[in-house]
C-alpha positions in Angstrom: -24.6 -26.9 28.6 -23.6 -24.4 25.8 -24.0 -25.0 22.3 -20.9 -26.1 20.2 -19.6 -23.8 17.8 -20.4 -26.2 15.0 -23.9 -26.1 16.1 -24.4 -22.5 16.6 -26.3 -20.7 13.8 -24.5 -17.4 14.6 -21.3 -18.8 13.0 -23.5 -19.1 9.8 -24.4 -15.5 9.7 -21.0 -14.4 10.5 -20.2 -16.3 7.3 -23.0 -14.5 5.4 -21.7 -11.2 6.5 -18.2 -12.3 5.4 -19.5 -13.1 2.2 -21.4 -9.7 1.7 -18.0 -8.0 2.6 -16.3 -10.0 -0.2 -18.8 -9.5 -2.8 -19.0 -5.9 -2.4 -22.2 -5.4 -0.5 -20.8 -3.4 2.1 -24.1 -1.9 3.4 -25.5 -5.6 3.9 -22.1 -6.5 5.5 -22.3 -3.7 8.1 -26.0 -4.5 8.7 -25.4 -8.2 9.2 -22.6 -7.5 11.6 -24.7 -5.5 13.7 -27.3 -7.8 13.8 -24.9 -10.5 14.7 -23.7 -8.4 17.5 -27.1 -8.1 19.1 -27.7 -11.8 18.9 -24.2 -12.6 20.5 -25.1 -10.2 23.4 -28.7 -12.0 24.0 -26.7 -15.4 23.8 -24.4 -14.0 26.4 -27.5 -13.2 28.8 -28.9 -16.5 28.0 -25.8 -18.3 28.7 -26.4 -20.2 25.5 -22.8 -20.4 24.5 -19.4 -20.5 26.0 -17.8 -17.2 26.7 -14.7 -17.8 24.9 -16.5 -18.7 21.7 -19.0 -15.7 21.9 -15.7 -13.4 22.4 -14.3 -15.3 19.3 -17.8 -14.6 17.5 -17.9 -11.4 18.4 -14.0 -10.3 17.4 -14.9 -11.8 13.7 -17.8 -9.6 13.8 -15.9 -6.7 14.8 -13.4 -7.3 11.7 -16.4 -7.3 9.5 -17.6 -4.1 10.8 -14.6 -2.0 10.5 -14.0 -3.1 6.9 -17.2 -2.3 5.9 -17.4 1.1 7.2 -13.9 1.5 5.5 -15.2 1.0 2.1 -18.5 3.0 2.9 -16.3 5.8 3.7 -17.8 6.1 7.1 -14.7 5.8 9.2 -15.3 8.8 11.7 -18.1 6.5 13.2 -15.9 3.4 13.5 -15.1 3.8 17.2 -18.8 4.9 18.0 -20.1 1.6 16.4 -17.3 -0.6 18.3 -18.2 1.1 21.3 -22.0 0.2 20.7 -21.1 -3.2 20.0 -18.2 -3.9 22.7 -19.6 -1.7 25.8 -16.7 0.7 25.9 -13.6 1.6 23.8 -11.1 -0.4 26.4 -13.4 -3.6 25.7 -12.6 -3.5 22.2 -10.3 -6.5 21.6 -6.7 -5.5 20.3 -6.9 -6.8 16.8 -9.9 -5.0 16.2 -8.7 -1.9 17.8 -5.5 -2.0 15.7 -7.2 -2.8 12.6 -9.7 0.0 13.1 -7.2 2.7 14.3 -5.0 2.3 11.2 -7.9 2.4 8.8 -8.9 5.6 10.5 -5.5 7.1 10.3 -5.2 6.2 6.6 -8.7 7.6 5.9 -7.4 11.1 7.5 -9.9 10.9 10.4 -7.4 11.6 13.2 -9.1 14.6 15.4 -10.8 12.0 18.0 -7.9 9.4 17.7 -5.7 10.7 20.6 -8.3 10.5 23.5 -9.3 7.1 22.1 -5.9 6.0 22.4 -5.3 7.3 25.8 -8.4 5.9 27.1 -7.7 2.6 25.7 -4.4 2.3 27.0 -5.0 3.6 30.3 -7.5 1.0 31.4 -5.1 -1.9 30.9 -2.8 -2.8 34.1 0.3 -4.9 33.8 0.3 -7.8 36.7 2.9 -10.0 37.8 1.6 -12.7 35.9 3.1 -10.9 32.8 -0.2 -10.1 31.2 -2.8 -6.7 31.3 -6.0 -7.0 32.9 -8.7 -4.4 31.9 -10.1 -2.4 34.7 -13.7 -2.3 34.8 -14.2 -5.7 32.7 -16.4 -7.2 35.0 -18.6 -4.4 34.9 -19.2 -4.7 31.3 -19.7 -8.2 31.3 -22.4 -8.0 33.9 -24.2 -5.7 31.5 -24.4 -8.4 29.0 -21.3 -7.2 26.9 -18.7 -10.3 25.7 -15.6 -8.4 26.7 -11.8 -10.0 27.2 -10.5 -8.9 30.6 -6.7 -10.1 29.8 -4.2 -9.0 27.0 -0.9 -10.1 26.1 2.3 -8.1 26.6 3.0 -8.2 22.9 -0.8 -7.0 21.9 -0.3 -4.1 24.2 3.1 -3.1 22.9 1.7 -3.3 19.3 -1.0 -0.6 20.6 1.7 1.5 22.3 3.8 1.6 19.3 0.9 2.6 16.8 0.0 5.4 19.1 3.7 6.6 20.0 5.4 6.1 16.5 2.8 6.0 14.0 0.2 8.5 15.7 2.3 11.0 17.7 5.5 11.1 15.9 4.7 10.5 12.0 0.9 11.7 11.8 0.9 14.2 14.6 4.9 15.1 14.3 4.9 15.3 18.3 7.9 13.2 19.3 8.3 15.0 22.6 4.9 13.9 23.9 5.7 10.2 22.4 8.8 10.1 24.5 7.2 11.6 27.4 4.5 9.1 27.3 6.9 6.0 26.7 9.0 7.0 29.7 5.7 6.8 32.0 3.7 4.2 30.5 3.0 0.7 31.9 5.4 -1.3 29.8 8.0 -3.9 30.9 11.6 -2.5 30.7 12.7 -4.0 27.8 9.7 -3.2 26.0 10.2 0.5 27.2 13.8 0.6 25.9 12.7 -0.6 22.6 10.1 2.0 22.1 12.3 4.7 23.3 15.2 3.6 21.0 12.7 4.2 17.9 11.3 7.4 19.2 14.7 8.8 19.7 15.8 7.7 16.1 12.8 9.5 14.8 13.3 12.7 16.5 16.8 12.5 15.5 15.9 12.5 11.8 13.1 15.2 12.2 15.7 17.5 13.8 18.3 16.8 11.2 15.4 18.0 8.5 14.8 20.9 10.6 18.1 22.1 10.8 18.5 21.7 7.1 15.5 24.0 6.7 16.8 26.2 9.2 19.8 26.6 7.2 18.3 27.4 4.1 16.2 30.0 5.4 19.4 31.9 7.2 21.1 32.0 3.7 18.1 33.3 2.1 18.1 35.9 5.1 21.7 36.7 4.7 21.3 37.1 0.9 18.3 39.3 1.3 19.8 41.4 3.8 23.0 41.9 1.7 20.7 43.0 -1.4 19.0 45.6 0.5 20.9 48.4 2.0 22.8 46.1 4.7 21.4 44.1 7.5 21.9 46.6 10.3 20.1 49.8 10.9 21.8 53.1 10.4 22.6 55.1 13.7 19.8 57.7 12.7 17.2 55.0 11.9 14.7 53.9 14.8 15.0 50.4 15.5 11.2 50.2 16.4 10.3 51.1 12.8 12.6 48.7 11.2 11.6 45.7 13.1 8.0 44.9 11.7 9.8 45.3 8.2 12.4 42.6 9.1 9.6 40.4 10.3 7.6 40.8 7.4 10.6 39.8 5.4 11.3 36.8 7.5 7.8 35.6 6.9 8.2 35.9 3.3 11.4 34.1 3.8 10.0 31.3 5.6 7.3 30.8 3.3 9.8 31.0 0.4 12.1 28.4 1.9 9.1 26.0 2.5 7.7 26.2 -0.9 11.1 25.6 -2.4 11.7 22.5 -0.4 8.1 21.5 -1.3 9.0 21.6 -5.0 12.6 19.9 -4.6 10.8 17.2 -2.8 8.3 16.6 -5.8 10.5 16.7 -8.7 13.8 14.8 -9.6 17.0 16.9 -9.3 18.1 15.3 -12.6 15.5 18.0 -14.4 15.9 20.9 -12.4 17.3 23.0 -15.2 14.3 22.5 -17.5 11.4 24.9 -16.6 7.8 23.9 -17.6 6.6 25.2 -20.8 2.9 26.2 -21.5 1.7 25.8 -25.0 -1.7 27.2 -26.3 -3.8 25.9 -29.1 -6.7 28.0 -29.5 -8.7 27.4 -26.1 -6.5 24.7 -25.0 -3.5 25.3 -22.5 -1.1 22.4 -22.1 1.3 22.6 -19.2 4.5 20.4 -19.9 6.2 19.7 -16.6 10.1 19.5 -16.6 10.4 15.8 -16.3 7.8 15.2 -19.1 9.5 18.1 -21.0 13.0 16.2 -20.6 11.3 12.9 -21.7 9.5 14.5 -24.7 13.2 16.1 -25.8 14.6 12.7 -25.6 11.9 11.0 -27.7 12.2 13.8 -30.1 15.8 13.5 -30.4 15.6 9.6 -30.9 13.0 9.8 -33.7 15.1 12.5 -35.4 18.4 10.4 -35.2 16.4 7.2 -36.7 14.9 9.3 -39.0 18.2 10.6 -40.3 19.9 7.0 -40.5 16.9 5.9 -42.4 17.1 8.5 -45.0 20.9 8.3 -45.4 20.4 4.6 -45.9 17.6 5.1 -48.5 19.8 7.7 -50.4 22.4 5.3 -50.4 20.1 2.8 -52.1 18.6 5.4 -54.5 22.1 6.3 -55.6 23.5 2.7 -56.2 20.3 1.7 -58.3 20.7 5.2 -60.3 24.4 4.4 -60.7 23.7 0.8 -61.7 21.1 2.1 -64.3 23.4 4.7 -65.8 26.4 1.9 -66.2 23.9 -0.1 -68.2 22.4 2.6 -70.2 26.2 3.6 -71.3 27.3 0.0 -71.9 24.1 -0.4 -74.3 25.1 2.7 -76.1 28.6 1.8 -76.3 27.5 -1.8 -77.8 25.1 -0.2 -80.3 27.5 2.2 -81.9 30.6 -0.2 -82.0 29.0 -2.6 -84.6 29.4 -1.6 -88.2 26.4 -2.1 -90.3 26.0 -1.6 -94.2 22.6 0.3 -94.6 22.5 -1.4 -98.1 22.6 -4.7 -97.0 18.9 -5.3 -96.8 18.3 -4.5 -100.6 21.4 -5.6 -102.0 21.3 -8.9 -104.0 23.7 -11.8 -103.8 25.7 -12.1 -106.8 24.9 -15.6 -109.2 27.2 -17.9 -110.6 27.1 -17.6 -114.7 25.4 -20.3 -116.0 27.0 -23.2 -118.5 30.4 -21.8 -117.6 31.4 -25.4 -117.0 30.3 -26.5 -120.6 
């Protein structure tokens, strides 16, 4: 009888691998995940544990592996390691496959993803039981690999949506291939219509953007042809000599329109009338973009406005204090010169009454 989940020492090692991942020891987490995968394969050959439990263990180990490889910046080798762990790419559980493919697209490693997606999706077959069955799943299991041979329709649709909508339409900008694949894919009719609706909406938005760019290029071509001696050759001119010149001008216009669209997408239209300013202080060069320049002007204007208000208030206060002092000084002078003073009062003696006059 197989060992229970609580008694298996493999779960303890999986917990250790997850602890290494959370604590930032990504190299140890990757090595621990690979070691656990080898032990799970050995346990599968010995029938020491239940197959469903081993599959759950291996799926947890695979999640630790893809996240550790992401942090180690080793995403290009992600599916190589997963193939070693699960025996083949289609044998990778859907949750691990979705996580690994999303991480690899985010890292920019997309050159090998298309055949990986096609191999994964092509090896699952829809059955009348409303599930997908893996082709060759029994062969992988006989070689000691722990694989799941059944996938739900929801999981398969998630992988198909990631492949067509995200990878083909958004990353690769190939909506035609995505629509063609969805029309022939082994999907339920409801899932197929939902997926095609999303793909057609993405293609319509892309076509509108492309028509806008074409309109800009045509306007630029007409402007250039008008400014140069007309857009049609004269009767005595050889068209074969003019064609290379026109093709060269067209390439220049295409590059100009693309660069102008790129710049327009980078900067806010609110600041389009301000150009960048280059400042030089000795050997130091400073370039102020239009947005930062506008913000700097607003900040400078606000500072000047506040300074002028405070200066005006200070002037009023100083003027009031000076006026008060002036009035007090004038009042003191008026008071001083309005009093009649006898300069001999300090030395003049008081007259005394004659003695004995009453006798």
